[in-house]
Biopython code that builds the backbone (N, CA, C, O; Angstrom):
import numpy as np
from Bio.PDB.StructureBuilder import StructureBuilder

atoms = [
    (1, "GLU", "N", (-59.360, -8.437, 184.904)),
    (1, "GLU", "CA", (-59.327, -9.889, 185.016)),
    (1, "GLU", "C", (-59.898, -10.303, 186.377)),
    (1, "GLU", "O", (-59.571, -9.711, 187.406)),
    (2, "THR", "N", (-60.730, -11.298, 186.365)),
    (2, "THR", "CA", (-61.365, -11.761, 187.594)),
    (2, "THR", "C", (-60.383, -12.609, 188.399)),
    (2, "THR", "O", (-59.736, -13.509, 187.864)),
    (3, "THR", "N", (-60.284, -12.309, 189.683)),
    (3, "THR", "CA", (-59.435, -13.126, 190.537)),
    (3, "THR", "C", (-60.300, -14.221, 191.155)),
    (3, "THR", "O", (-61.393, -13.966, 191.660)),
    (4, "ARG", "N", (-59.789, -15.420, 191.102)),
    (4, "ARG", "CA", (-60.520, -16.563, 191.641)),
    (4, "ARG", "C", (-59.968, -16.917, 193.011)),
    (4, "ARG", "O", (-58.760, -16.862, 193.245)),
    (5, "VAL", "N", (-60.854, -17.273, 193.893)),
    (5, "VAL", "CA", (-60.444, -17.709, 195.222)),
    (5, "VAL", "C", (-59.934, -19.144, 195.112)),
    (5, "VAL", "O", (-60.562, -19.991, 194.477)),
    (6, "ASP", "N", (-58.810, -19.399, 195.725)),
    (6, "ASP", "CA", (-58.245, -20.741, 195.728)),
    (6, "ASP", "C", (-59.160, -21.628, 196.575)),
    (6, "ASP", "O", (-59.386, -21.335, 197.749)),
    (7, "PRO", "N", (-59.689, -22.708, 195.993)),
    (7, "PRO", "CA", (-60.602, -23.576, 196.760)),
    (7, "PRO", "C", (-59.959, -24.180, 197.997)),
    (7, "PRO", "O", (-60.655, -24.582, 198.929)),
    (8, "ARG", "N", (-58.637, -24.245, 198.008)),
    (8, "ARG", "CA", (-57.931, -24.827, 199.160)),
    (8, "ARG", "C", (-57.974, -23.931, 200.388)),
    (8, "ARG", "O", (-57.637, -24.370, 201.488)),
    (9, "GLU", "N", (-58.387, -22.675, 200.210)),
    (9, "GLU", "CA", (-58.478, -21.760, 201.348)),
    (9, "GLU", "C", (-59.690, -22.065, 202.229)),
    (9, "GLU", "O", (-59.823, -21.521, 203.325)),
    (10, "ARG", "N", (-60.563, -22.930, 201.744)),
    (10, "ARG", "CA", (-61.769, -23.299, 202.493)),
    (10, "ARG", "C", (-61.716, -24.782, 202.837)),
    (10, "ARG", "O", (-61.148, -25.586, 202.098)),
    (11, "ALA", "N", (-62.307, -25.122, 203.952)),
    (11, "ALA", "CA", (-62.345, -26.524, 204.397)),
    (11, "ALA", "C", (-63.231, -27.354, 203.459)),
    (11, "ALA", "O", (-64.155, -26.825, 202.842)),
    (12, "PRO", "N", (-62.947, -28.637, 203.359)),
    (12, "PRO", "CA", (-63.798, -29.502, 202.533)),
    (12, "PRO", "C", (-65.272, -29.398, 202.936)),
    (12, "PRO", "O", (-66.161, -29.418, 202.084)),
    (13, "GLU", "N", (-65.517, -29.290, 204.236)),
    (13, "GLU", "CA", (-66.896, -29.215, 204.721)),
    (13, "GLU", "C", (-67.607, -27.957, 204.219)),
    (13, "GLU", "O", (-68.821, -27.974, 204.018)),
    (14, "ALA", "N", (-66.867, -26.871, 204.015)),
    (14, "ALA", "CA", (-67.466, -25.640, 203.485)),
    (14, "ALA", "C", (-67.942, -25.872, 202.053)),
    (14, "ALA", "O", (-68.996, -25.375, 201.655)),
    (15, "HIS", "N", (-67.165, -26.623, 201.286)),
    (15, "HIS", "CA", (-67.571, -26.953, 199.910)),
    (15, "HIS", "C", (-68.787, -27.892, 199.923)),
    (15, "HIS", "O", (-69.677, -27.777, 199.080)),
    (16, "LEU", "N", (-68.813, -28.815, 200.883)),
    (16, "LEU", "CA", (-69.979, -29.705, 201.006)),
    (16, "LEU", "C", (-71.224, -28.896, 201.350)),
    (16, "LEU", "O", (-72.305, -29.162, 200.825)),
    (17, "ASP", "N", (-71.074, -27.907, 202.234)),
    (17, "ASP", "CA", (-72.203, -27.036, 202.584)),
    (17, "ASP", "C", (-72.686, -26.249, 201.366)),
    (17, "ASP", "O", (-73.889, -26.109, 201.145)),
    (18, "ASP", "N", (-71.736, -25.738, 200.579)),
    (18, "ASP", "CA", (-72.102, -25.030, 199.343)),
    (18, "ASP", "C", (-72.921, -25.940, 198.440)),
    (18, "ASP", "O", (-73.934, -25.527, 197.875)),
    (19, "ALA", "N", (-72.472, -27.180, 198.313)),
    (19, "ALA", "CA", (-73.159, -28.137, 197.446)),
    (19, "ALA", "C", (-74.598, -28.352, 197.898)),
    (19, "ALA", "O", (-75.513, -28.402, 197.076)),
    (20, "ALA", "N", (-74.790, -28.477, 199.198)),
    (20, "ALA", "CA", (-76.141, -28.686, 199.729)),
    (20, "ALA", "C", (-77.041, -27.488, 199.412)),
    (20, "ALA", "O", (-78.203, -27.658, 199.042)),
    (21, "LEU", "N", (-76.499, -26.286, 199.558)),
    (21, "LEU", "CA", (-77.279, -25.078, 199.249)),
    (21, "LEU", "C", (-77.626, -25.020, 197.761)),
    (21, "LEU", "O", (-78.762, -24.718, 197.394)),
    (22, "LEU", "N", (-76.658, -25.306, 196.921)),
    (22, "LEU", "CA", (-76.893, -25.294, 195.470)),
    (22, "LEU", "C", (-77.933, -26.342, 195.077)),
    (22, "LEU", "O", (-78.826, -26.073, 194.273)),
    (23, "ALA", "N", (-77.806, -27.532, 195.649)),
    (23, "ALA", "CA", (-78.775, -28.597, 195.348)),
    (23, "ALA", "C", (-80.167, -28.191, 195.824)),
    (23, "ALA", "O", (-81.162, -28.478, 195.159)),
    (24, "GLY", "N", (-80.236, -27.527, 196.970)),
    (24, "GLY", "CA", (-81.515, -27.062, 197.484)),
    (24, "GLY", "C", (-82.189, -26.066, 196.556)),
    (24, "GLY", "O", (-83.414, -25.939, 196.544)),
    (25, "ASP", "N", (-81.368, -25.354, 195.772)),
    (25, "ASP", "CA", (-81.889, -24.406, 194.784)),
    (25, "ASP", "C", (-82.115, -25.054, 193.425)),
    (25, "ASP", "O", (-82.479, -24.378, 192.463)),
    (26, "GLY", "N", (-81.900, -26.370, 193.347)),
    (26, "GLY", "CA", (-82.081, -27.077, 192.080)),
    (26, "GLY", "C", (-80.912, -26.924, 191.122)),
    (26, "GLY", "O", (-81.018, -27.282, 189.950)),
    (27, "ARG", "N", (-79.796, -26.393, 191.612)),
    (27, "ARG", "CA", (-78.605, -26.190, 190.776)),
    (27, "ARG", "C", (-77.662, -27.387, 190.946)),
    (27, "ARG", "O", (-76.569, -27.265, 191.499)),
    (28, "PHE", "N", (-78.116, -28.537, 190.459)),
    (28, "PHE", "CA", (-77.416, -29.793, 190.709)),
    (28, "PHE", "C", (-76.039, -29.858, 190.043)),
    (28, "PHE", "O", (-75.099, -30.411, 190.613)),
    (29, "ARG", "N", (-75.920, -29.300, 188.851)),
    (29, "ARG", "CA", (-74.635, -29.321, 188.149)),
    (29, "ARG", "C", (-73.594, -28.528, 188.939)),
    (29, "ARG", "O", (-72.472, -28.995, 189.130)),
    (30, "ASP", "N", (-73.966, -27.325, 189.400)),
    (30, "ASP", "CA", (-73.050, -26.522, 190.210)),
    (30, "ASP", "C", (-72.752, -27.208, 191.539)),
    (30, "ASP", "O", (-71.645, -27.101, 192.067)),
    (31, "ALA", "N", (-73.741, -27.909, 192.072)),
    (31, "ALA", "CA", (-73.539, -28.637, 193.330)),
    (31, "ALA", "C", (-72.478, -29.719, 193.155)),
    (31, "ALA", "O", (-71.665, -29.941, 194.051)),
    (32, "LEU", "N", (-72.483, -30.397, 192.000)),
    (32, "LEU", "CA", (-71.473, -31.425, 191.744)),
    (32, "LEU", "C", (-70.074, -30.824, 191.745)),
    (32, "LEU", "O", (-69.131, -31.442, 192.238)),
    (33, "ARG", "N", (-69.939, -29.633, 191.202)),
    (33, "ARG", "CA", (-68.627, -28.970, 191.196)),
    (33, "ARG", "C", (-68.170, -28.700, 192.630)),
    (33, "ARG", "O", (-67.002, -28.921, 192.950)),
    (34, "SER", "N", (-69.058, -28.234, 193.486)),
    (34, "SER", "CA", (-68.691, -27.997, 194.892)),
    (34, "SER", "C", (-68.309, -29.298, 195.590)),
    (34, "SER", "O", (-67.373, -29.328, 196.389)),
    (35, "LEU", "N", (-69.032, -30.366, 195.288)),
    (35, "LEU", "CA", (-68.687, -31.668, 195.860)),
    (35, "LEU", "C", (-67.290, -32.095, 195.413)),
    (35, "LEU", "O", (-66.495, -32.603, 196.203)),
    (36, "TYR", "N", (-67.013, -31.876, 194.133)),
    (36, "TYR", "CA", (-65.711, -32.283, 193.596)),
    (36, "TYR", "C", (-64.587, -31.477, 194.244)),
    (36, "TYR", "O", (-63.536, -32.022, 194.578)),
    (37, "LEU", "N", (-64.817, -30.174, 194.418)),
    (37, "LEU", "CA", (-63.813, -29.347, 195.097)),
    (37, "LEU", "C", (-63.581, -29.848, 196.521)),
    (37, "LEU", "O", (-62.448, -29.853, 197.002)),
    (38, "ALA", "N", (-64.647, -30.268, 197.191)),
    (38, "ALA", "CA", (-64.505, -30.806, 198.551)),
    (38, "ALA", "C", (-63.572, -32.007, 198.562)),
    (38, "ALA", "O", (-62.735, -32.142, 199.455)),
    (39, "THR", "N", (-63.716, -32.885, 197.564)),
    (39, "THR", "CA", (-62.866, -34.078, 197.533)),
    (39, "THR", "C", (-61.418, -33.703, 197.244)),
    (39, "THR", "O", (-60.502, -34.245, 197.862)),
    (40, "LEU", "N", (-61.205, -32.782, 196.311)),
    (40, "LEU", "CA", (-59.830, -32.382, 195.986)),
    (40, "LEU", "C", (-59.144, -31.741, 197.184)),
    (40, "LEU", "O", (-57.987, -32.044, 197.475)),
    (41, "VAL", "N", (-59.848, -30.861, 197.875)),
    (41, "VAL", "CA", (-59.270, -30.194, 199.042)),
    (41, "VAL", "C", (-58.963, -31.221, 200.136)),
    (41, "VAL", "O", (-57.893, -31.181, 200.745)),
    (42, "ALA", "N", (-59.891, -32.129, 200.382)),
    (42, "ALA", "CA", (-59.668, -33.146, 201.419)),
    (42, "ALA", "C", (-58.475, -34.028, 201.077)),
    (42, "ALA", "O", (-57.650, -34.325, 201.941)),
    (43, "LEU", "N", (-58.384, -34.446, 199.820)),
    (43, "LEU", "CA", (-57.277, -35.318, 199.412)),
    (43, "LEU", "C", (-55.934, -34.589, 199.497)),
    (43, "LEU", "O", (-54.925, -35.175, 199.887)),
    (44, "GLU", "N", (-55.933, -33.313, 199.130)),
    (44, "GLU", "CA", (-54.670, -32.578, 199.228)),
    (44, "GLU", "C", (-54.269, -32.355, 200.689)),
    (44, "GLU", "O", (-53.092, -32.464, 201.036)),
    (45, "ARG", "N", (-55.234, -32.046, 201.531)),
    (45, "ARG", "CA", (-54.912, -31.816, 202.952)),
    (45, "ARG", "C", (-54.335, -33.058, 203.608)),
    (45, "ARG", "O", (-53.575, -32.968, 204.572)),
    (46, "ARG", "N", (-54.698, -34.210, 203.082)),
    (46, "ARG", "CA", (-54.133, -35.470, 203.592)),
    (46, "ARG", "C", (-52.854, -35.854, 202.848)),
    (46, "ARG", "O", (-52.281, -36.919, 203.080)),
    (47, "ARG", "N", (-52.411, -34.956, 201.937)),
    (47, "ARG", "CA", (-51.197, -35.153, 201.133)),
    (47, "ARG", "C", (-51.274, -36.399, 200.256)),
    (47, "ARG", "O", (-50.273, -37.077, 200.024)),
    (48, "LEU", "N", (-52.482, -36.685, 199.775)),
    (48, "LEU", "CA", (-52.665, -37.820, 198.877)),
    (48, "LEU", "C", (-52.595, -37.395, 197.408)),
    (48, "LEU", "O", (-52.330, -38.210, 196.524)),
    (49, "ILE", "N", (-52.837, -36.113, 197.169)),
    (49, "ILE", "CA", (-52.669, -35.542, 195.831)),
    (49, "ILE", "C", (-51.959, -34.201, 195.981)),
    (49, "ILE", "O", (-51.900, -33.632, 197.071)),
    (50, "THR", "N", (-51.431, -33.716, 194.883)),
    (50, "THR", "CA", (-50.864, -32.376, 194.822)),
    (50, "THR", "C", (-51.759, -31.563, 193.901)),
    (50, "THR", "O", (-51.824, -31.814, 192.698)),
    (51, "PHE", "N", (-52.447, -30.589, 194.478)),
    (51, "PHE", "CA", (-53.371, -29.770, 193.703)),
    (51, "PHE", "C", (-52.589, -28.858, 192.777)),
    (51, "PHE", "O", (-51.639, -28.194, 193.192)),
    (52, "ASP", "N", (-53.001, -28.834, 191.517)),
    (52, "ASP", "CA", (-52.389, -27.963, 190.521)),
    (52, "ASP", "C", (-53.447, -27.731, 189.450)),
    (52, "ASP", "O", (-53.873, -28.676, 188.785)),
    (53, "PRO", "N", (-53.878, -26.468, 189.275)),
    (53, "PRO", "CA", (-54.941, -26.180, 188.300)),
    (53, "PRO", "C", (-54.636, -26.642, 186.876)),
    (53, "PRO", "O", (-55.551, -26.784, 186.064)),
    (54, "SER", "N", (-53.357, -26.878, 186.564)),
    (54, "SER", "CA", (-53.019, -27.335, 185.214)),
    (54, "SER", "C", (-53.229, -28.843, 185.039)),
    (54, "SER", "O", (-53.171, -29.356, 183.922)),
    (55, "ARG", "N", (-53.470, -29.536, 186.132)),
    (55, "ARG", "CA", (-53.690, -30.984, 186.060)),
    (55, "ARG", "C", (-55.142, -31.301, 185.759)),
    (55, "ARG", "O", (-56.044, -30.523, 186.071)),
    (56, "THR", "N", (-55.349, -32.449, 185.152)),
    (56, "THR", "CA", (-56.716, -32.901, 184.908)),
    (56, "THR", "C", (-57.197, -33.718, 186.097)),
    (56, "THR", "O", (-56.408, -34.116, 186.954)),
    (57, "ASN", "N", (-58.492, -33.960, 186.136)),
    (57, "ASN", "CA", (-59.058, -34.795, 187.199)),
    (57, "ASN", "C", (-58.430, -36.183, 187.184)),
    (57, "ASN", "O", (-58.263, -36.802, 188.235)),
    (58, "TRP", "N", (-58.083, -36.671, 186.000)),
    (58, "TRP", "CA", (-57.514, -38.013, 185.889)),
    (58, "TRP", "C", (-56.076, -38.040, 186.392)),
    (58, "TRP", "O", (-55.608, -39.082, 186.850)),
    (59, "HIS", "N", (-55.360, -36.910, 186.316)),
    (59, "HIS", "CA", (-54.027, -36.846, 186.931)),
    (59, "HIS", "C", (-54.132, -37.060, 188.435)),
    (59, "HIS", "O", (-53.317, -37.763, 189.032)),
    (60, "TYR", "N", (-55.154, -36.443, 189.044)),
    (60, "TYR", "CA", (-55.344, -36.608, 190.484)),
    (60, "TYR", "C", (-55.619, -38.069, 190.816)),
    (60, "TYR", "O", (-55.093, -38.603, 191.792)),
    (61, "LEU", "N", (-56.435, -38.700, 190.010)),
    (61, "LEU", "CA", (-56.753, -40.106, 190.249)),
    (61, "LEU", "C", (-55.482, -40.956, 190.234)),
    (61, "LEU", "O", (-55.317, -41.852, 191.062)),
    (62, "CYS", "N", (-54.595, -40.672, 189.295)),
    (62, "CYS", "CA", (-53.354, -41.442, 189.183)),
    (62, "CYS", "C", (-52.446, -41.276, 190.400)),
    (62, "CYS", "O", (-51.607, -42.136, 190.670)),
    (63, "GLN", "N", (-52.608, -40.178, 191.134)),
    (63, "GLN", "CA", (-51.776, -39.942, 192.317)),
    (63, "GLN", "C", (-52.224, -40.765, 193.526)),
    (63, "GLN", "O", (-51.448, -40.968, 194.460)),
    (64, "LEU", "N", (-53.455, -41.231, 193.512)),
    (64, "LEU", "CA", (-53.998, -41.923, 194.688)),
    (64, "LEU", "C", (-53.532, -43.372, 194.755)),
    (64, "LEU", "O", (-53.374, -44.029, 193.726)),
    (65, "PRO", "N", (-53.314, -43.867, 195.973)),
    (65, "PRO", "CA", (-52.986, -45.288, 196.123)),
    (65, "PRO", "C", (-54.207, -46.142, 195.762)),
    (65, "PRO", "O", (-55.347, -45.703, 195.906)),
    (66, "PRO", "N", (-53.951, -47.365, 195.292)),
    (66, "PRO", "CA", (-55.069, -48.240, 194.898)),
    (66, "PRO", "C", (-55.826, -48.757, 196.123)),
    (66, "PRO", "O", (-55.423, -49.739, 196.746)),
    (67, "ASP", "N", (-56.925, -48.083, 196.459)),
    (67, "ASP", "CA", (-57.745, -48.502, 197.586)),
    (67, "ASP", "C", (-59.194, -48.102, 197.321)),
    (67, "ASP", "O", (-59.532, -47.649, 196.227)),
    (68, "GLU", "N", (-60.038, -48.272, 198.321)),
    (68, "GLU", "CA", (-61.464, -47.984, 198.157)),
    (68, "GLU", "C", (-61.709, -46.502, 197.848)),
    (68, "GLU", "O", (-62.588, -46.161, 197.057)),
    (69, "ARG", "N", (-60.933, -45.644, 198.473)),
    (69, "ARG", "CA", (-61.073, -44.204, 198.221)),
    (69, "ARG", "C", (-60.802, -43.903, 196.752)),
    (69, "ARG", "O", (-61.504, -43.096, 196.143)),
    (70, "ARG", "N", (-59.791, -44.545, 196.184)),
    (70, "ARG", "CA", (-59.478, -44.334, 194.767)),
    (70, "ARG", "C", (-60.628, -44.824, 193.889)),
    (70, "ARG", "O", (-60.966, -44.180, 192.896)),
    (71, "GLU", "N", (-61.220, -45.934, 194.241)),
    (71, "GLU", "CA", (-62.369, -46.443, 193.477)),
    (71, "GLU", "C", (-63.531, -45.459, 193.529)),
    (71, "GLU", "O", (-64.171, -45.201, 192.510)),
    (72, "ASP", "N", (-63.809, -44.906, 194.714)),
    (72, "ASP", "CA", (-64.875, -43.906, 194.853)),
    (72, "ASP", "C", (-64.549, -42.658, 194.031)),
    (72, "ASP", "O", (-65.412, -42.111, 193.344)),
    (73, "PHE", "N", (-63.287, -42.217, 194.112)),
    (73, "PHE", "CA", (-62.888, -41.015, 193.387)),
    (73, "PHE", "C", (-62.970, -41.247, 191.873)),
    (73, "PHE", "O", (-63.358, -40.348, 191.127)),
    (74, "SER", "N", (-62.611, -42.432, 191.430)),
    (74, "SER", "CA", (-62.703, -42.760, 190.001)),
    (74, "SER", "C", (-64.155, -42.707, 189.531)),
    (74, "SER", "O", (-64.456, -42.135, 188.483)),
    (75, "ARG", "N", (-65.030, -43.294, 190.296)),
    (75, "ARG", "CA", (-66.456, -43.293, 189.944)),
    (75, "ARG", "C", (-67.008, -41.859, 189.924)),
    (75, "ARG", "O", (-67.728, -41.469, 189.005)),
    (76, "PHE", "N", (-66.658, -41.096, 190.947)),
    (76, "PHE", "CA", (-67.115, -39.712, 191.029)),
    (76, "PHE", "C", (-66.552, -38.891, 189.861)),
    (76, "PHE", "O", (-67.271, -38.101, 189.249)),
    (77, "THR", "N", (-65.268, -39.082, 189.559)),
    (77, "THR", "CA", (-64.643, -38.334, 188.465)),
    (77, "THR", "C", (-65.333, -38.635, 187.134)),
    (77, "THR", "O", (-65.571, -37.727, 186.337)),
    (78, "ARG", "N", (-65.646, -39.886, 186.897)),
    (78, "ARG", "CA", (-66.335, -40.263, 185.657)),
    (78, "ARG", "C", (-67.697, -39.564, 185.576)),
    (78, "ARG", "O", (-68.040, -38.992, 184.542)),
    (79, "LEU", "N", (-68.464, -39.611, 186.656)),
    (79, "LEU", "CA", (-69.776, -38.956, 186.680)),
    (79, "LEU", "C", (-69.640, -37.441, 186.539)),
    (79, "LEU", "O", (-70.364, -36.815, 185.765)),
    (80, "PHE", "N", (-68.716, -36.865, 187.284)),
    (80, "PHE", "CA", (-68.520, -35.420, 187.244)),
    (80, "PHE", "C", (-68.127, -34.957, 185.843)),
    (80, "PHE", "O", (-68.677, -33.984, 185.328)),
    (81, "ASP", "N", (-67.178, -35.654, 185.234)),
    (81, "ASP", "CA", (-66.733, -35.259, 183.895)),
    (81, "ASP", "C", (-67.873, -35.281, 182.895)),
    (81, "ASP", "O", (-67.987, -34.376, 182.068)),
    (82, "HIS", "N", (-68.717, -36.298, 182.957)),
    (82, "HIS", "CA", (-69.857, -36.375, 182.028)),
    (82, "HIS", "C", (-70.826, -35.225, 182.259)),
    (82, "HIS", "O", (-71.332, -34.634, 181.305)),
    (83, "LYS", "N", (-71.083, -34.911, 183.505)),
    (83, "LYS", "CA", (-72.072, -33.874, 183.835)),
    (83, "LYS", "C", (-71.508, -32.469, 183.646)),
    (83, "LYS", "O", (-72.205, -31.578, 183.160)),
    (84, "TRP", "N", (-70.254, -32.269, 184.028)),
    (84, "TRP", "CA", (-69.683, -30.919, 183.976)),
    (84, "TRP", "C", (-69.172, -30.572, 182.580)),
    (84, "TRP", "O", (-69.570, -29.563, 181.999)),
    (85, "TYR", "N", (-68.288, -31.414, 182.046)),
    (85, "TYR", "CA", (-67.663, -31.100, 180.762)),
    (85, "TYR", "C", (-68.544, -31.509, 179.584)),
    (85, "TYR", "O", (-68.498, -30.886, 178.523)),
    (86, "GLY", "N", (-69.348, -32.560, 179.774)),
    (86, "GLY", "CA", (-70.259, -32.979, 178.721)),
    (86, "GLY", "C", (-71.543, -32.174, 178.729)),
    (86, "GLY", "O", (-72.383, -32.293, 177.837)),
    (87, "GLU", "N", (-71.676, -31.345, 179.768)),
    (87, "GLU", "CA", (-72.848, -30.490, 179.930)),
    (87, "GLU", "C", (-74.153, -31.282, 179.829)),
    (87, "GLU", "O", (-75.156, -30.796, 179.306)),
    (88, "GLU", "N", (-74.114, -32.513, 180.342)),
    (88, "GLU", "CA", (-75.328, -33.315, 180.408)),
    (88, "GLU", "C", (-76.224, -32.775, 181.517)),
    (88, "GLU", "O", (-75.746, -32.163, 182.472)),
    (89, "THR", "N", (-77.508, -33.006, 181.381)),
    (89, "THR", "CA", (-78.445, -32.615, 182.427)),
    (89, "THR", "C", (-78.079, -33.341, 183.718)),
    (89, "THR", "O", (-77.809, -34.542, 183.707)),
    (90, "THR", "N", (-78.072, -32.620, 184.810)),
    (90, "THR", "CA", (-77.738, -33.185, 186.113)),
    (90, "THR", "C", (-79.003, -33.204, 186.961)),
    (90, "THR", "O", (-79.676, -32.184, 187.113)),
    (91, "THR", "N", (-79.320, -34.367, 187.507)),
    (91, "THR", "CA", (-80.558, -34.569, 188.254)),
    (91, "THR", "C", (-80.300, -34.652, 189.760)),
    (91, "THR", "O", (-79.157, -34.726, 190.212)),
    (92, "LEU", "N", (-81.382, -34.638, 190.510)),
    (92, "LEU", "CA", (-81.283, -34.838, 191.953)),
    (92, "LEU", "C", (-80.635, -36.193, 192.244)),
    (92, "LEU", "O", (-79.825, -36.307, 193.164)),
    (93, "GLY", "N", (-80.983, -37.206, 191.472)),
    (93, "GLY", "CA", (-80.375, -38.529, 191.651)),
    (93, "GLY", "C", (-78.869, -38.498, 191.440)),
    (93, "GLY", "O", (-78.120, -39.128, 192.187)),
    (94, "ASP", "N", (-78.422, -37.760, 190.415)),
    (94, "ASP", "CA", (-76.985, -37.606, 190.175)),
    (94, "ASP", "C", (-76.324, -36.942, 191.384)),
    (94, "ASP", "O", (-75.265, -37.369, 191.845)),
    (95, "TYR", "N", (-76.971, -35.891, 191.883)),
    (95, "TYR", "CA", (-76.426, -35.189, 193.046)),
    (95, "TYR", "C", (-76.312, -36.138, 194.236)),
    (95, "TYR", "O", (-75.277, -36.185, 194.901)),
    (96, "ARG", "N", (-77.361, -36.882, 194.499)),
    (96, "ARG", "CA", (-77.346, -37.795, 195.661)),
    (96, "ARG", "C", (-76.248, -38.844, 195.540)),
    (96, "ARG", "O", (-75.565, -39.155, 196.516)),
    (97, "GLU", "N", (-76.084, -39.386, 194.339)),
    (97, "GLU", "CA", (-75.033, -40.385, 194.124)),
    (97, "GLU", "C", (-73.655, -39.772, 194.350)),
    (97, "GLU", "O", (-72.812, -40.364, 195.023)),
    (98, "CYS", "N", (-73.429, -38.592, 193.791)),
    (98, "CYS", "CA", (-72.139, -37.934, 193.941)),
    (98, "CYS", "C", (-71.922, -37.447, 195.371)),
    (98, "CYS", "O", (-70.794, -37.447, 195.863)),
    (99, "ARG", "N", (-72.991, -37.037, 196.033)),
    (99, "ARG", "CA", (-72.870, -36.603, 197.427)),
    (99, "ARG", "C", (-72.394, -37.762, 198.301)),
    (99, "ARG", "O", (-71.533, -37.582, 199.163)),
    (100, "ALA", "N", (-72.950, -38.937, 198.080)),
    (100, "ALA", "CA", (-72.542, -40.102, 198.860)),
    (100, "ALA", "C", (-71.069, -40.427, 198.621)),
    (100, "ALA", "O", (-70.338, -40.742, 199.560)),
    (101, "LEU", "N", (-70.639, -40.349, 197.365)),
    (101, "LEU", "CA", (-69.233, -40.612, 197.048)),
    (101, "LEU", "C", (-68.331, -39.552, 197.687)),
    (101, "LEU", "O", (-67.309, -39.883, 198.287)),
    (102, "ALA", "N", (-68.713, -38.282, 197.557)),
    (102, "ALA", "CA", (-67.903, -37.198, 198.130)),
    (102, "ALA", "C", (-67.809, -37.331, 199.646)),
    (102, "ALA", "O", (-66.738, -37.146, 200.225)),
    (103, "ASP", "N", (-68.931, -37.652, 200.286)),
    (103, "ASP", "CA", (-68.912, -37.814, 201.743)),
    (103, "ASP", "C", (-67.944, -38.921, 202.153)),
    (103, "ASP", "O", (-67.197, -38.770, 203.120)),
    (104, "ARG", "N", (-67.956, -40.045, 201.411)),
    (104, "ARG", "CA", (-67.041, -41.155, 201.729)),
    (104, "ARG", "C", (-65.586, -40.742, 201.520)),
    (104, "ARG", "O", (-64.718, -41.065, 202.332)),
    (105, "ILE", "N", (-65.326, -40.025, 200.425)),
    (105, "ILE", "CA", (-63.948, -39.615, 200.126)),
    (105, "ILE", "C", (-63.445, -38.636, 201.177)),
    (105, "ILE", "O", (-62.328, -38.778, 201.675)),
    (106, "VAL", "N", (-64.253, -37.655, 201.512)),
    (106, "VAL", "CA", (-63.850, -36.661, 202.509)),
    (106, "VAL", "C", (-63.646, -37.329, 203.872)),
    (106, "VAL", "O", (-62.665, -37.047, 204.560)),
    (107, "THR", "N", (-64.560, -38.206, 204.258)),
    (107, "THR", "CA", (-64.448, -38.902, 205.536)),
    (107, "THR", "C", (-63.226, -39.823, 205.554)),
    (107, "THR", "O", (-62.487, -39.857, 206.538)),
    (108, "ALA", "N", (-63.017, -40.560, 204.481)),
    (108, "ALA", "CA", (-61.857, -41.458, 204.401)),
    (108, "ALA", "C", (-60.564, -40.681, 204.394)),
    (108, "ALA", "O", (-59.511, -41.203, 204.759)),
    (109, "SER", "N", (-60.645, -39.421, 203.973)),
    (109, "SER", "CA", (-59.451, -38.583, 203.931)),
    (109, "SER", "C", (-59.203, -37.904, 205.273)),
    (109, "SER", "O", (-58.235, -37.159, 205.428)),
    (110, "GLY", "N", (-60.063, -38.159, 206.227)),
    (110, "GLY", "CA", (-59.876, -37.574, 207.538)),
    (110, "GLY", "C", (-60.459, -36.175, 207.672)),
    (110, "GLY", "O", (-60.143, -35.462, 208.624)),
    (111, "GLY", "N", (-61.309, -35.775, 206.724)),
    (111, "GLY", "CA", (-61.927, -34.453, 206.815)),
    (111, "GLY", "C", (-60.924, -33.349, 206.661)),
    (111, "GLY", "O", (-60.153, -33.317, 205.703)),
    (112, "VAL", "N", (-60.939, -32.440, 207.616)),
    (112, "VAL", "CA", (-60.089, -31.248, 207.521)),
    (112, "VAL", "C", (-58.673, -31.622, 207.632)),
    (112, "VAL", "O", (-57.799, -30.757, 207.576)),
]
sb = StructureBuilder()
sb.init_structure("model")
sb.init_model(0)
sb.init_chain("A")
sb.init_seg("    ")
for serial, (resi, resn, name, xyz) in enumerate(atoms, 1):
    if name == "N":
        sb.init_residue(resn, " ", resi, " ")
    sb.init_atom(name, np.array(xyz, "f"), 0.0, 1.0, " ", f" {name:<3s}", serial, name[0])
structure = sb.get_structure()
């Protein structure tokens, strides 16, 4: 059985760096996943969500207070779900849009 590394063991910025490398290789769908992990790690480190692999992305959204960060996370979650779970083609434009949202969420969460 493959052991998975807990994404929380890495800083949000490390996930953002991964995303940039993946996008540079044209792997935009995988880059979106790294961006999403960055947001989850940042939000948990600020104690705004409780990370639990059994929860859905929408459970995390429900944990956030109603503010601009929640609006950004909602928009990002909608885009991510369509691209990741719907296996829709992911473009450079999709990556750029999600990167901007992830950067705002991570920054609003205080980074590390």
